[in-house]
C-alpha angles and dihedrals in degrees: 000000000000137000094260092058090051092050087054089055095050092046089056093044089049092055089051090053092239123144122253141162127203112190146162129198120232115283090007121134093205137070127212126207131200117194110190112222095220139028094244122133108239116191132188131200100166099040090240098138122083109234143062124321133193127190132185127240090259092056113178100182100286129098132192107241137197100201120214091221092055094047144068108245124215136173135196139177120244117238124233093245115158107227118208117231119207123187104252120205108231095210120202142171126249089245091057093053093044091049093052094044089050090052092049091049089050090052091050090050091051092049091050093049105034138047092270125123103183139003125188112216124186144178139208122233121199117210126184117231130198096221145349104246114171094190093057093039094053095042092056099037095051097041102040097055111037095157093055134076102256127196148157111205129184131180125154088231095054105023128227116321133171136172152149108231124187096192127094114210092183143338120190133185111177105312095336118095142184128203134154144214109226120180140137121058132211131167113247107241121196093344091291124135111252125249108241119220125214087256094063092041092051090049092049091050092051090053093047095048093047095049090046093051094050090048095053089078096054104034136072096200128029128184125183120198128212115272118258142169115273119194121214113177109301092345134078127205137186111251137191122185118219118193138166149115128298120231101267115249092355106071118061126186090254094054096047091045089052089051095050102041126116094026123203087253091070102024116018141237140311082035102217093050093048093049090050091053094047093048093049100042114024092076095205136070114252091205105180095349105112090010117105141256133185149113130300121196138170102012096306098307092109121037142153114197123176129192106244103244132143088033141133141196118229121208118174106299096351133082121194113209119199123207135159146154143219114259122208134171091275097047118130115214093218093052090047093053089051091050090056091047090054090047092057090064091075094068095027087063090054091049095044099110090046098050 
């Protein structure tokens, strides 16, 4: 079975208003599809259903789930198609730029005058599309970003989402686990690794320290790697891998997920102050952007959950793209705006034939 056949199946399922998820793990040359047999909303609080789960930014312990046992399961190999990339001008109005730079400036002011170290602020960019074509969408999404977790998710309760995220929230196998601190963003120029400034290094260290501290309570072993450059499409990030062992019989997937999410990479630190700033100042609902999505298997002993970054929501002839950045005391509003413009390219490249 090939990808084209799977896209025909999801197109038919979408017309019927039934849930589905098409996804591929990082570095995988295959895609998997779950077509839910009914339109029911399944939820999971204990991660006890094999399948794919998705959770919003304001996760309160309950995910939406497409269970394997309630779905038809298909798999296909990805082809070796070379997908052409074209630079796409992410047009904007002066007001859009002013609003975001004002938000960044307000975050910097709050950091300098309150006990806050970092706040992640974001924006939503609405793009008109000429059509909704699952074949074109899938072909580009799954072939352009092989190192990311790629997915197309639909449920009548959540709408249609897709993304290519480079960030692991949590991977478990028995009592061993892996997560990461991912922060700092630079555009890759001329295939050369970027030079990181103290601002990005500081932001990365804040994220690493906060994740490590929250994991101390639920782990028996904790290891932190050296920080290195991680490439994701045309962007580079600073990455630190965090691995270890969960406290046997005491830490479940749901408890460690609740401890990790939202990470400082998508919210800020201290957590309560960052959330308070976001809720009062972003002026839109993130929904599933900066939530998490991934697979659960074997009663939470094996899982792969990813932070839902580089994503968009598609409604009829409109795509809403979500981008943001981590703000620290030495952030510059103009540079933060440019960073979000660069991040828009990930999903704009996926949409390219539908613009």
